[in-house]
C-alpha positions as CSV (number, residue, x, y, z in Angstrom):
1,X,86.0,116.2,100.8
2,X,89.1,118.2,100.8
3,X,87.2,121.4,99.9
4,X,84.9,121.0,103.0
5,X,87.7,121.7,105.5
6,X,91.3,122.8,105.7
7,X,93.9,122.0,108.4
8,X,94.8,125.1,110.3
9,X,97.5,123.5,112.6
10,X,98.6,120.2,114.0
11,X,100.9,119.4,116.9
12,X,101.9,116.7,119.5
13,X,99.6,117.6,122.4
14,X,100.8,114.9,124.8
15,X,103.3,112.1,124.8
16,X,103.8,109.2,127.2
17,X,106.7,106.8,127.2
18,X,106.8,104.4,130.1
19,X,109.8,102.1,130.4
20,X,110.0,101.2,134.2
21,X,113.6,99.9,134.1
22,X,116.3,98.4,131.9
23,X,114.9,94.8,132.3
24,X,111.6,96.1,131.0
25,X,113.3,97.6,127.9
26,X,114.9,94.2,127.2
27,X,111.5,92.5,127.6
28,X,109.9,95.0,125.4
29,X,112.5,94.6,122.7
30,X,112.0,90.8,122.8
31,X,108.2,90.9,122.7
32,X,107.5,93.7,120.2
33,X,105.5,91.1,118.0
34,X,103.0,91.0,120.9
35,X,102.5,94.7,120.9
36,X,99.4,96.2,119.3
37,X,98.6,99.6,118.0
38,X,95.2,101.1,118.9
39,X,93.7,104.4,117.8
40,X,91.2,106.6,119.5
41,X,89.8,109.7,117.8
42,X,87.9,112.5,119.7
43,X,86.9,115.9,118.6
44,X,85.4,119.1,120.1
45,X,84.1,122.2,118.5
46,X,86.2,125.3,118.8
47,X,85.6,129.0,117.9
48,X,85.1,130.3,114.4
49,X,83.9,127.1,112.6
50,X,87.0,125.2,113.9
51,X,87.1,121.7,115.4
52,X,90.0,120.3,117.4
53,X,90.5,116.6,116.5
54,X,92.6,114.5,118.9
55,X,94.1,111.3,117.5
56,X,95.7,109.1,120.1
57,X,97.9,106.2,119.1
58,X,98.7,103.8,121.8
59,X,101.3,101.0,121.4
60,X,101.1,98.5,124.2
61,X,101.2,94.8,124.9
62,X,97.7,93.6,125.8
63,X,99.1,90.3,127.2
64,X,101.5,91.6,129.8
65,X,100.5,93.2,133.1
66,X,103.9,93.8,134.7
67,X,107.2,95.2,133.5
68,X,105.9,96.3,130.2
69,X,106.2,99.5,128.3
70,X,103.5,101.9,127.4
71,X,103.7,104.3,124.5
72,X,101.2,106.9,123.5
73,X,101.1,110.0,121.4
74,X,98.1,112.4,121.3
75,X,98.1,114.4,118.2
76,X,95.9,117.5,117.9
77,X,94.8,118.8,114.5
78,X,92.6,121.9,114.3
79,X,90.5,122.1,111.2
80,X,88.4,124.9,109.8
81,X,85.0,123.9,108.2
82,X,84.8,125.7,104.9
83,X,81.4,124.3,103.8
84,X,79.0,125.8,106.3
85,X,76.2,123.5,104.9
86,X,78.1,120.3,105.6
87,X,75.8,117.6,106.9
88,X,76.5,115.8,110.2
89,X,77.4,112.5,108.5
90,X,79.7,114.2,106.1
91,X,81.5,116.0,109.0
92,X,81.8,112.7,110.8
93,X,83.5,111.1,107.8
94,X,85.8,114.1,107.5
95,X,86.9,113.7,111.2
96,X,87.1,110.0,111.4
97,X,88.3,109.0,107.9
98,X,89.4,111.8,105.5
99,X,91.5,113.8,108.0
100,X,93.0,110.7,109.6
101,X,94.0,109.3,106.2
102,X,95.7,112.6,105.5
103,X,97.6,113.1,108.8
104,X,98.4,109.5,109.6
105,X,101.6,109.0,107.6
106,X,103.2,112.1,109.3
107,X,101.9,111.0,112.8
108,X,103.1,107.5,112.3
109,X,106.5,108.8,111.3
110,X,106.8,111.1,114.3
111,X,105.7,108.3,116.7
112,X,108.2,105.8,115.2
113,X,111.0,108.4,115.5
114,X,110.2,108.9,119.2
115,X,110.0,105.2,119.8
116,X,113.3,104.6,118.1
117,X,114.9,107.3,120.2
118,X,113.4,105.7,123.4
119,X,115.4,102.6,123.0
120,X,113.5,100.6,120.3
121,X,115.7,101.4,117.2
122,X,114.5,98.3,115.2
123,X,110.9,98.7,115.8
124,X,108.5,98.8,112.8
125,X,104.8,98.9,112.8
126,X,103.0,96.1,111.0
127,X,99.9,96.7,109.0
128,X,98.9,100.3,108.3
129,X,95.7,101.6,109.6
130,X,93.0,101.8,107.0
131,X,90.7,104.6,108.2
132,X,88.3,104.1,105.3
133,X,87.8,100.5,106.3
134,X,87.4,101.4,110.0
135,X,84.9,104.0,109.1
136,X,82.8,101.7,107.0
137,X,82.9,99.0,109.6
138,X,81.7,101.5,112.2
139,X,78.7,102.2,110.0
140,X,77.7,98.5,109.8
């Protein structure tokens, strides 16, 4: 669906790194296997056939309540709709699947670089997010 939209611009809109103290960083380093990545995608129409899509990646430990780190990046991508006759379900797939598949490698790279520079130099994310699979499971 590449010909139905084009990316106008993308940027880090918001970034949150919360490491309360040195002990927390040590705990985070020792428990990175427990941390999970979650993704949240929202969009809002803009002017001139444009849509702002916000992709939030959150890396947190769902098991810990105290002395844990919290890491989130909100990445904004503005797209222009080229096909004015695009159907609602096609537009939804563009936003939730096609665009995400396209931007995710760069977004993940930026997020990992930030986390490495925040005191987690050996951190690697596990399984890649499959936006096609997520989109299909959402329909079922």
